[in-house]
C-alpha positions as CSV (number, residue, x, y, z in Angstrom):
1,M,34.5,-11.3,56.7
2,S,32.8,-14.7,57.1
3,Q,32.9,-17.3,54.3
4,L,29.1,-17.1,54.0
5,S,29.2,-13.3,53.4
6,L,32.0,-13.7,50.8
7,M,30.0,-16.3,48.9
8,S,26.9,-14.1,48.9
9,I,28.9,-11.2,47.5
10,R,30.3,-13.4,44.7
11,K,26.8,-14.6,43.8
12,L,25.5,-11.1,43.8
13,A,28.4,-9.9,41.5
14,S,27.8,-12.9,39.2
15,A,24.1,-12.1,38.9
16,T,24.8,-8.4,38.3
17,A,27.2,-9.2,35.5
18,L,24.7,-11.6,33.9
19,S,22.0,-9.1,34.1
20,A,24.2,-6.5,32.4
21,L,25.1,-8.9,29.7
22,L,21.5,-9.8,29.0
23,S,20.6,-6.0,28.9
24,T,23.4,-5.4,26.4
25,L,22.3,-8.3,24.2
26,L,18.7,-7.0,24.2
27,T,19.8,-3.5,23.3
28,C,21.9,-4.7,20.4
29,T,19.1,-6.9,19.1
30,T,16.6,-4.1,19.2
31,S,19.1,-1.8,17.6
32,N,19.7,-4.3,14.8
33,V,16.0,-4.6,14.1
34,A,15.6,-0.9,14.0
35,H,18.6,-0.5,11.7
36,G,17.2,-3.1,9.4
37,A,13.9,-1.3,9.1
38,A,15.5,2.0,8.6
39,T,17.7,0.8,5.8
40,Q,15.0,-0.7,3.7
41,Q,15.7,0.7,0.2
42,Q,13.1,2.8,-1.4
43,P,10.4,2.4,-2.6
44,Y,8.8,0.8,0.4
45,L,5.4,0.8,2.3
46,S,5.2,2.1,5.8
47,M,2.3,2.6,8.2
48,R,0.6,6.0,8.7
49,N,1.2,7.6,12.1
50,T,-2.0,6.1,13.5
51,S,-2.9,5.2,17.1
52,M,-2.5,1.5,16.1
53,N,1.1,2.2,14.9
54,Q,1.9,4.3,18.0
55,A,0.7,1.4,20.2
56,S,3.1,-0.9,18.3
57,Q,5.9,1.5,19.0
58,Q,5.1,1.6,22.7
59,T,5.7,-2.2,22.9
60,G,9.2,-1.7,21.6
61,K,8.6,-2.8,18.0
62,V,10.0,-0.8,15.1
63,S,7.4,0.4,12.6
64,P,7.7,-2.0,9.7
65,M,8.9,-1.0,6.2
66,L,7.8,-3.5,3.6
67,G,10.1,-3.6,0.6
68,A,12.3,-5.6,-1.7
69,T,14.1,-7.3,1.2
70,T,11.1,-8.3,3.3
71,S,10.6,-12.0,3.7
72,E,7.7,-14.1,5.0
73,K,9.7,-14.8,8.2
74,D,10.0,-11.0,8.7
75,L,6.2,-10.6,8.4
76,I,5.6,-13.4,11.0
77,A,8.2,-11.9,13.4
78,Y,6.6,-8.5,13.3
79,F,2.9,-9.1,12.8
80,G,2.6,-12.6,14.4
81,A,1.7,-15.8,12.8
82,P,-2.1,-15.5,13.2
83,N,-2.0,-12.3,11.1
84,V,0.1,-13.8,8.2
85,K,-1.8,-16.2,5.9
86,R,-0.8,-18.0,2.8
87,Q,-3.5,-17.6,0.2
88,T,-4.1,-17.9,-3.6
89,V,-3.9,-14.3,-4.9
90,H,-4.6,-12.6,-8.2
91,V,-1.7,-11.7,-10.4
92,V,-3.0,-10.4,-13.7
93,E,-5.2,-11.5,-16.7
94,G,-6.6,-14.5,-14.8
95,E,-3.3,-15.7,-13.4
96,T,-3.0,-16.6,-9.7
97,S,-0.1,-17.4,-7.3
98,N,0.3,-18.9,-3.9
99,G,1.1,-15.7,-2.0
100,T,1.1,-14.3,1.5
101,V,-1.4,-11.8,2.9
102,I,-1.0,-9.9,6.1
103,Y,-4.2,-9.0,8.0
104,P,-6.4,-10.7,5.3
105,N,-9.6,-9.8,7.2
106,D,-8.7,-6.1,7.9
107,P,-8.8,-4.1,4.7
108,K,-7.1,-1.1,6.2
109,R,-4.0,-3.1,7.1
110,R,-4.1,-5.8,4.4
111,V,-1.0,-6.2,2.1
112,T,-0.5,-8.9,-0.5
113,F,2.9,-10.5,-1.3
114,I,3.7,-12.5,-4.4
115,W,7.1,-14.3,-4.1
116,K,9.8,-15.0,-6.6
117,D,10.3,-18.4,-5.1
118,V,7.1,-19.8,-3.5
119,K,9.0,-22.4,-1.5
120,K,11.5,-20.0,0.0
121,R,9.3,-16.9,0.3
122,D,12.3,-14.8,1.1
123,V,12.2,-12.3,-1.8
124,P,9.0,-10.6,-3.0
125,E,8.3,-10.1,-6.6
126,V,5.3,-7.9,-6.0
127,I,4.0,-6.1,-2.8
128,R,0.4,-4.8,-3.3
129,I,-2.2,-2.8,-1.5
130,E,-5.7,-2.2,-3.1
131,D,-8.0,-1.3,-0.3
132,Q,-9.5,2.1,0.4
133,P,-8.7,3.5,2.9
134,S,-5.3,1.9,3.7
135,Q,-3.0,2.6,6.6
136,W,0.0,1.9,4.3
137,I,1.7,4.7,2.4
138,L,4.7,5.2,0.1
139,P,7.5,7.5,1.5
140,N,6.0,10.5,-0.4
141,Q,2.6,9.9,1.3
142,I,0.9,8.4,-1.8
143,T,-1.7,5.9,-0.8
144,T,-5.0,4.5,-2.0
145,G,-7.4,7.3,-2.4
146,T,-4.8,9.9,-3.5
147,T,-6.4,11.9,-6.3
148,L,-5.1,12.6,-9.8
149,T,-4.9,16.3,-8.9
150,E,-2.7,15.5,-5.9
151,L,-0.5,13.3,-8.0
152,E,0.1,16.1,-10.5
153,K,1.0,18.5,-7.7
154,M,3.5,15.9,-6.3
155,N,4.9,15.2,-9.8
156,G,5.2,18.9,-10.7
157,K,3.5,18.2,-14.1
158,A,1.0,16.1,-15.9
159,F,1.7,12.4,-16.5
160,K,0.6,9.7,-19.0
161,M,-1.8,6.9,-18.0
162,S,-3.8,4.1,-19.7
163,G,-7.6,4.1,-20.3
164,F,-9.9,2.4,-17.8
165,D,-11.9,-0.8,-18.0
166,W,-9.3,-3.5,-19.0
167,D,-6.7,-5.5,-17.2
168,Y,-4.1,-2.7,-17.3
169,G,-6.6,0.0,-16.9
170,G,-5.6,3.2,-15.1
171,N,-1.9,2.3,-14.9
172,I,0.5,5.2,-14.9
173,L,2.6,4.8,-18.0
174,S,5.0,7.6,-17.6
175,W,5.6,10.5,-15.1
176,N,7.1,12.5,-18.0
177,N,10.4,13.0,-16.1
178,G,8.5,14.7,-13.2
179,K,9.5,14.5,-9.6
180,L,7.9,11.1,-9.0
181,E,9.9,9.5,-11.8
182,S,12.9,9.1,-9.5
183,L,11.1,9.1,-6.1
184,L,9.3,5.9,-7.0
185,K,12.4,4.0,-8.1
186,S,15.4,2.5,-6.2
187,K,18.8,4.0,-7.0
188,S,19.6,0.9,-9.1
189,G,16.3,1.2,-10.9
190,K,15.6,-2.5,-10.3
191,V,12.8,-1.8,-7.8
192,S,9.9,0.5,-8.6
193,A,6.5,1.4,-7.3
194,T,3.6,1.5,-9.8
195,V,0.3,3.2,-9.3
196,S,-3.0,2.4,-10.9
197,L,-6.0,4.8,-10.8
198,A,-9.7,4.2,-11.0
199,P,-12.8,6.5,-11.1
200,P,-14.1,7.6,-7.7
201,K,-16.8,5.2,-6.3
202,D,-19.7,7.6,-7.3
203,K,-18.5,8.2,-10.9
204,H,-18.0,6.2,-14.1
205,S,-15.5,6.5,-16.9
206,S,-16.7,7.5,-20.4
207,D,-15.8,5.8,-23.6
208,E,-13.3,8.6,-24.2
209,L,-11.4,7.5,-21.1
210,S,-11.7,3.7,-21.5
211,G,-9.8,1.1,-23.4
212,D,-6.2,0.2,-24.3
213,K,-4.9,3.7,-25.1
214,E,-2.6,6.3,-23.7
215,I,-4.3,9.4,-22.1
216,P,-2.6,12.4,-20.6
217,S,-3.7,13.3,-17.0
218,S,-4.2,16.9,-18.4
219,N,-7.1,15.6,-20.5
220,P,-10.0,17.9,-19.5
221,S,-12.4,14.9,-19.1
222,M,-9.8,13.0,-17.0
223,R,-9.2,16.0,-14.7
224,K,-12.9,16.5,-14.3
225,L,-13.3,12.8,-13.4
226,N,-10.3,13.2,-11.0
227,P,-9.7,9.4,-10.5
228,V,-8.0,8.1,-7.4
229,V,-5.2,5.7,-6.6
230,A,-6.8,2.2,-6.5
231,T,-3.7,0.0,-6.4
232,I,-0.1,0.5,-5.4
233,S,2.4,-2.2,-6.3
234,I,6.1,-2.4,-5.5
235,L,7.8,-4.4,-8.2
236,A,11.1,-6.3,-7.8
237,P,11.3,-8.5,-11.0
């Protein structure tokens, strides 16, 4: 065998080994990303199985799960910097915070993040959706627009909520030890998903159902109104 042929074989072998190494590293990286998304502790938000989500999967990206370990860097890595914006966001009772919003101009995909440390932006304090309809859902399929009747079926019983038309209006106060009591909490109990209801767009709440008071979902007037989920918040205080 000529010296030229031997050199060619060695170069080919070296290139093949390098290609195999790169392939292995790429596989490991993709696997780690998938593992990270799959191990996000409940409760978390994930995308519905829509054509938009399927298109993301075809590009090799893992469907994101937004939860207590999601950082701003994670959001940028998955959704791209142009779709992740820092904005002043509403907290409660007139308070605001310098938060992060993904897809701020697309209500169906918009999600708001409020951070424990605004400088680091590595641990969320609140993750919130409040647009109807939304492509984001909790693991048990609860999303904005889910009705009181549907929530009672999921919970297996009636629950307690606050009256409407004030800062904490429509909040679920207790699931009465129903099925959703544990499903909307992490195993440690430190992270939880809260749900707030509001009257359907074509209806209004009566004085009976308004104000700072506790109302059972089994209240005949409440069931007739059949309010829908207006806001979902994942809290990690």
